[in-house]
Residue, then its C-alpha position, 0 to 999 in steps of 0.5 A: m513473502k514478507t509482510k508488516t502491518i502499520k497503523f497510522s492516522q488514516g487507517t492500516l497499511n499491510y505491506s507485502r513483498n512477494e517473490n515475483s512481480i505482480e501487476f495491479h492498479c494503484g487505488r491512490c495514484n490511479s496508475d497501473k503498476k508492476s512490482k514485488i511490493v504491494v500495500k493494502w490500505l484499510t482506510n478508517e472508513g472501512i475501504t480497502k485499496i491496493i496502493c504502490n510503494g511510492c504512495y505508501g512512502l508518501l502516506l508515511s512521510k505525511e505522518k511526521 
């Protein structure tokens, strides 16, 4: 499993790429997903959310 951590203005993102696809519910877009890529988002308020790769990219694009 590959991981990387990114700090940004809205918290910390822990990006993980697994060997196999897993099913999860995205806490940002409120959709059920199945992917090898899962991102855990620790918000500045201390809330942890699991988000999809699409939401991860959107959050990072808004930083620029």
